[in-house]
C-alpha positions as CSV (number, residue, x, y, z in Angstrom):
1,M,196.4,101.0,64.7
2,L,192.8,100.0,63.9
3,I,191.9,99.9,60.2
4,Q,188.2,99.9,59.2
5,D,186.6,99.2,55.9
6,Y,183.1,99.6,54.7
7,A,181.0,98.8,51.6
8,L,178.6,101.2,49.9
9,N,175.9,100.6,47.2
10,L,174.6,103.9,46.0
11,Y,172.9,105.9,43.2
12,L,175.0,108.8,42.1
13,R,172.9,111.6,40.6
14,Q,174.6,114.4,38.8
15,T,173.3,117.4,36.9
16,W,174.9,120.1,34.8
17,R,174.2,122.4,31.9
18,D,175.9,121.9,28.5
19,P,174.9,124.6,26.1
20,R,176.0,122.4,23.1
21,L,173.0,120.2,23.9
22,E,170.4,122.9,23.6
23,F,167.6,122.2,21.2
24,K,164.4,123.9,20.0
25,L,161.1,122.2,20.5
26,P,158.3,122.5,17.9
27,E,155.6,124.8,19.3
28,D,153.0,122.1,19.5
29,M,155.4,120.0,21.7
30,T,156.5,122.6,24.2
31,D,153.7,121.9,26.7
32,K,154.0,118.1,26.3
33,L,157.7,117.4,26.4
34,E,160.0,118.7,29.1
35,Q,163.0,116.5,28.6
36,I,164.3,113.7,26.5
37,K,165.3,110.3,28.0
38,M,168.3,109.1,26.0
39,E,168.6,105.5,25.0
40,E,171.0,103.1,26.6
41,G,174.7,103.7,25.7
42,K,174.3,107.3,24.6
43,W,176.3,108.4,27.6
44,N,179.3,107.1,25.7
45,H,178.8,109.8,23.2
46,L,178.5,112.8,25.6
47,W,180.9,114.5,28.0
48,L,180.4,113.2,31.5
49,P,182.1,114.5,34.6
50,D,185.0,112.3,35.8
51,T,183.7,111.7,39.3
52,F,185.8,109.7,41.7
53,F,185.9,108.8,45.4
54,R,189.1,109.6,47.1
55,N,190.8,106.6,48.8
56,E,188.5,104.0,47.3
57,K,189.8,100.5,47.2
58,D,187.4,99.0,44.6
59,A,184.6,100.4,42.5
60,S,182.3,99.0,39.8
61,Y,179.1,99.7,37.9
62,H,176.0,97.7,38.7
63,D,175.2,95.8,35.4
64,V,172.8,93.0,36.1
65,T,170.6,92.6,33.0
66,V,171.1,96.1,31.7
67,A,173.3,99.0,32.6
68,N,171.8,100.9,35.6
69,R,172.3,104.3,34.2
70,L,169.8,107.0,33.1
71,L,170.5,110.1,31.0
72,R,168.0,112.9,30.4
73,I,168.4,116.2,28.6
74,N,166.0,119.2,28.5
75,A,165.8,121.9,25.8
76,S,168.0,124.3,27.7
77,G,170.9,121.8,27.7
78,H,170.5,120.7,31.3
79,V,171.7,117.1,31.7
80,W,170.5,114.7,34.5
81,Y,172.7,111.6,34.8
82,T,172.1,108.8,37.3
83,S,174.2,105.7,37.8
84,K,174.3,102.9,40.3
């Protein structure tokens, strides 16, 4: 029986809508601001999907100088989350 392994380095991008995160923009900001980029670590305070890869042997986040994650939220509660 031949067993094969492989390594993968990827960006995982996820999007969903959470109505609890909806917010109202001031009228003078609606044409200038489409979404808010959350500061580092705020993903620890929000619900995130528990994504996993079936049959993985090892997994880790890529943290060189800072965490390689990005979290953006728009006024309608749509969340865009990227991690490496």
